C-alpha positions in Angstrom: -45.9 -75.3 113.8 -48.9 -72.9 113.6 -47.8 -69.4 112.5 -49.5 -67.8 115.5 -47.4 -70.0 117.8 -44.3 -69.2 115.8 -44.9 -65.5 116.0 -45.4 -65.7 119.8 -41.9 -67.1 120.4 -40.0 -65.5 117.5 -37.9 -62.5 118.3 -35.3 -60.3 116.7 -31.9 -59.4 118.1 -32.1 -55.7 118.1 -32.4 -55.6 121.9 -33.3 -51.9 121.8 -30.2 -50.9 119.9 -32.4 -49.4 117.2 -33.6 -46.7 119.6 -31.7 -43.4 119.6 -29.7 -43.1 122.8 -29.5 -39.9 124.8 -25.7 -40.2 124.6 -25.8 -39.8 120.8 -27.6 -36.5 121.0 -25.2 -35.2 123.7 -22.2 -36.3 121.7 -23.4 -34.4 118.6 -23.9 -31.2 120.6 -20.3 -31.5 121.9 -19.0 -32.1 118.4 -20.8 -28.9 117.3 -19.3 -26.8 120.1 -15.9 -28.3 119.5 -16.0 -27.4 115.8 -17.2 -23.9 116.4 -14.4 -23.4 118.9 -11.9 -24.8 116.5 -12.9 -22.4 113.7 -12.8 -19.4 116.0 -9.4 -20.3 117.4 -7.9 -20.9 113.9 -9.4 -17.7 112.5 -8.2 -15.7 115.5 -4.7 -17.3 115.3 -4.4 -16.4 111.6 -5.8 -12.9 112.2 -3.5 -12.1 115.2 -0.5 -14.2 114.2 -0.9 -16.3 117.4 0.8 -19.7 117.2 -0.8 -20.7 120.6 -4.3 -20.1 119.2 -3.5 -21.9 116.0 -2.0 -24.9 117.9 -5.0 -25.2 120.1 -7.4 -24.9 117.1 -5.7 -27.8 115.4 -5.8 -29.7 118.7 -9.6 -29.1 118.8 -9.7 -30.6 115.3 -8.2 -33.8 116.5 -10.5 -33.8 119.4 -13.5 -33.4 117.1 -12.3 -36.3 115.0 -12.1 -38.6 118.0 -15.6 -37.6 119.1 -16.9 -38.3 115.5 -15.9 -41.9 116.1 -18.4 -42.0 118.9 -21.1 -40.3 116.9 -20.6 -42.7 113.9 -20.8 -45.7 116.3 -24.1 -44.6 117.6 -25.5 -44.1 114.1 -24.1 -47.5 112.8 -25.5 -49.3 115.8 -29.0 -48.0 115.1 -28.8 -48.4 111.4 -27.8 -52.1 111.5 -29.7 -53.1 114.7 -31.9 -55.5 112.7 -29.1 -56.8 110.5 -29.3 -60.6 110.9 -25.5 -60.9 110.3 -24.9 -59.7 113.9 -25.6 -62.8 116.0 -26.5 -60.8 119.2 -27.3 -57.4 117.7 -25.0 -54.4 117.3 -24.5 -53.6 120.9 -20.8 -54.4 120.8 -20.1 -51.7 118.3 -20.5 -49.4 121.3 -17.5 -51.1 123.0 -15.5 -51.3 119.7 -15.7 -47.6 119.3 -14.8 -47.1 123.0 -11.7 -49.3 122.5 -10.6 -47.4 119.4 -11.1 -44.1 121.2 -9.1 -45.4 124.2 -6.2 -46.2 121.9 -6.3 -42.7 120.4 -6.5 -41.2 123.9 -3.4 -43.3 124.9 -1.5 -42.1 121.8 -2.4 -38.5 122.6 -1.1 -38.9 126.2 2.2 -40.4 124.9 2.7 -37.6 122.5 1.9 -35.1 125.3 4.5 -36.8 127.6 7.1 -36.8 124.8 6.7 -33.1 124.1 6.8 -32.3 127.8 10.1 -34.2 128.1 11.4 -32.3 125.0 10.5 -29.0 126.8 12.6 -30.0 129.8 15.6 -30.7 127.6 15.1 -27.8 125.2 13.1 -25.0 126.9 11.3 -22.5 124.7 10.1 -19.0 125.3 6.5 -18.9 126.5 4.0 -16.2 125.4 2.3 -16.3 128.8 -0.6 -13.9 128.1 -1.7 -15.6 124.9 -1.1 -19.1 126.3 -3.2 -18.3 129.4 -6.0 -17.0 127.3 -6.1 -20.2 125.2 -5.9 -22.4 128.3 -8.8 -20.6 130.0 -10.9 -20.7 126.8 -10.2 -24.4 126.4 -11.1 -25.1 130.0 -14.4 -23.2 129.7 -15.4 -24.9 126.5 -14.5 -28.4 127.9 -16.3 -27.6 131.1 -19.5 -26.9 129.2 -19.0 -30.1 127.2 -18.5 -32.2 130.3 -21.8 -30.9 131.7 -23.6 -31.8 128.5 -22.1 -35.3 128.4 -22.8 -35.8 132.1 -22.8 -39.3 133.7 -19.9 -40.5 131.6 -21.5 -43.7 130.4 -23.5 -44.9 133.4 -26.9 -46.1 132.4 -29.4 -47.1 135.1 -32.3 -49.3 134.1 -34.0 -48.9 137.4 -33.6 -47.4 140.8 -30.4 -49.1 142.2 -31.5 -48.5 145.8 -34.7 -50.5 145.5 -33.1 -53.8 144.5 -30.3 -56.1 145.6 -29.1 -56.8 142.0 -26.3 -54.3 142.3 -23.9 -56.2 140.1 -25.5 -55.0 136.9 -26.8 -51.6 137.7 -23.8 -49.6 136.6 -23.5 -50.4 132.9 -20.9 -48.5 131.0 -21.9 -47.0 127.7 -18.3 -47.4 126.5 -18.9 -45.1 123.5 -20.2 -42.2 125.8 -17.5 -43.0 128.3 -14.8 -42.6 125.6 -16.3 -39.2 124.6 -16.4 -38.1 128.2 -12.7 -39.1 128.7 -11.6 -37.2 125.6 -13.2 -34.0 126.9 -12.1 -34.7 130.5 -8.5 -35.2 129.3 -8.7 -31.9 127.4 -10.1 -30.1 130.4 -7.4 -31.5 132.7 -4.6 -30.4 130.4 -6.1 -26.9 130.2 -6.5 -26.7 134.0 -2.9 -27.9 134.6 -1.7 -25.5 131.9 -3.4 -22.5 133.6 -1.8 -23.4 136.9 1.7 -23.9 135.4 1.5 -20.7 133.2 0.4 -18.5 136.1 3.2 -19.9 138.2 5.6 -19.3 135.3 4.4 -15.7 134.7 4.3 -14.5 138.3 7.0 -16.6 140.0 9.3 -17.6 137.2 8.6 -21.4 137.6 8.8 -22.2 133.9 9.7 -25.8 134.6 6.1 -26.4 135.9 4.8 -26.2 132.3 6.4 -29.4 131.1 6.0 -31.0 134.5 2.2 -30.5 134.4 2.3 -32.0 130.9 3.8 -35.2 132.2 1.4 -35.4 135.2 -1.5 -34.9 132.8 -0.2 -37.6 130.4 0.1 -40.1 133.3 -3.5 -39.5 134.4 -4.8 -39.7 130.8 -3.0 -43.0 130.2 -4.5 -44.4 133.4 -8.0 -43.4 132.3 -7.5 -44.8 128.8 -6.2 -48.1 130.3 -9.4 -48.4 132.3 -11.5 -47.9 129.2 -9.4 -50.3 127.2 -9.9 -53.1 129.8 -13.6 -52.5 130.2 -14.3 -52.4 126.4 -12.0 -55.4 125.8 -13.9 -57.4 128.4 -17.0 -57.0 126.3 -15.3 -57.6 122.9 -13.7 -60.8 124.1 -16.9 -62.2 125.6 -15.5 -62.5 129.1 -17.9 -63.7 131.8 -20.1 -61.2 133.5 -19.2 -60.2 137.1 -19.2 -63.1 139.6 -21.8 -61.4 141.8 -24.2 -61.1 138.8 -23.8 -64.8 137.9 -24.3 -65.8 141.5 -27.6 -63.9 141.6 -28.8 -65.7 138.4 -27.7 -69.0 139.9 -29.6 -68.3 143.2 -32.8 -67.4 141.2 -32.8 -70.8 139.6 -31.6 -73.0 142.4 -34.0 -71.4 145.0 -36.7 -73.6 143.5 -37.0 -77.4 144.2 -33.7 -79.2 143.6 -32.6 -77.3 140.5 -28.9 -77.1 140.0 -27.0 -75.2 137.3 -24.2 -77.4 135.9 -22.9 -74.8 133.4 -23.4 -71.1 133.3 -22.1 -68.6 130.7 -23.2 -64.9 130.9 -21.6 -62.3 128.7 -22.4 -58.7 127.7 -23.8 -58.0 124.2 -24.2 -54.3 124.7 -24.4 -51.6 127.3 -26.5 -53.0 130.2 -27.7 -56.1 128.3 -26.5 -59.7 128.5 -26.9 -63.1 126.8 -26.7 -66.4 128.7 -26.4 -70.1 128.2 -27.0 -72.5 131.1 -27.4 -76.2 131.7 -29.9 -77.1 134.5 -30.2 -80.5 136.1 -33.1 -81.6 138.3 -34.9 -84.7 139.5 -38.2 -83.1 138.6 -37.4 -80.6 135.8 -39.6 -77.6 135.1 -40.5 -76.5 131.6 -38.0 -74.2 129.8 -40.6 -71.5 129.9 -40.8 -71.8 133.7 -37.1 -71.5 134.0 -37.2 -68.4 131.9 -39.8 -66.9 134.2 -37.6 -67.6 137.3 -35.1 -65.0 136.1 -36.3 -61.5 136.9 -36.5 -59.1 133.9 -34.4 -56.5 135.7 -31.4 -58.8 135.4 -31.1 -57.5 131.8 -30.8 -61.0 130.2 -32.1 -60.3 126.7 -31.2 -63.7 125.2 -31.4 -66.9 127.3 -30.5 -70.4 126.0 -31.5 -73.0 128.6 -30.7 -76.7 128.4 -32.6 -78.9 130.9 -31.5 -82.4 132.0 -33.3 -84.8 134.2 -31.3 -86.5 136.9 -32.2 -90.2 136.8 -29.8 -91.1 139.6 -31.1 -88.6 142.1 -33.3 -89.9 145.0 -37.0 -89.2 144.6 
C-alpha cells in the first residue's frame, strides 16, 4: 500500500482525550478553595479551641482528597491519550474515577447515617453558636464551588434543539459529575445542619440535628447510586441507549435495501462511542459509503463495518 494512502486512512485513538477539558480547570479551582478553607478552619479551631471548626476542617481535608481523584483522572487521561495500550483511548478513566468517587461518597453517607443514629441514642451537648458559624461558612464555600463546577457533567456537542438526535446529547462527564456530587452533598449537609441547629437553639428541637443527618445520608446514597450505575454502564461496555441505536439503524437502512444484522454501540468516553455492525444488502455499498451515511454529530469516533452481499435476495 502506498504510504500516502495509508496515512489517509490511518488514525489514532486519542479521540480528543488529549485536549484539556473545562471540567479539569474548574475542579482544580474548587480543590484550591477547599484547601484554603480547610487551613483556615483548622487554624481557627486550634487558636480558639473549637472542636466544631476542627472537625469541619478535617472534613474539608477528606473532601479535597476525593476531588483530587477527579483532578488526577483528568491529568492521566490527557497524559496517556496516545498510549497504544488503551484499545479505544483513555476516555473510560473518566468513568473509573467517577465510580471510585461514588463509592467514597456512599461510604461518607453511611458514616453520616451511623453517627446520626448514635446521636439519637446518646445525645451530646451542642455548641449552637460555633456549630451554626461552621455550617454557614461551609454552605457559602460549597455554594461558590457549585457555581464554579456548574453543569455537573453535561457536555453538549451541539445545539440539542436543532437536531432530533436527542439520545446522545446529554453526555455525562462522570468525573466532573462526581466532583459536583461531592460538593453538592457537602452543601446539602451544611444547609440541613443550619436548619436543624436554628431549630435546636431557638425552639429546643435538638432531635432535628441527627434527623437531618439521616435525611441527608439517604439523599447522598441515592445520588451516589445514580453515579455508580451510570459509570458502571460505561466500564462494563453495556449497549448505548436503544433510541440512539435506533437512529443509527435508521440512517443505514433508509438507503436501498440495507439491513443491519448485528449492531453493537458502546461508550468509550464522555460523549463518544465506538460501534461494530454487520450490514447485509442485495447491492452493497462500499464501506466508505456506509461510513458517510452516519452523521458526524452521532459521536461515533470508531466504526467497524462488516458488509455481506445477500445472494438469495430477489433482484
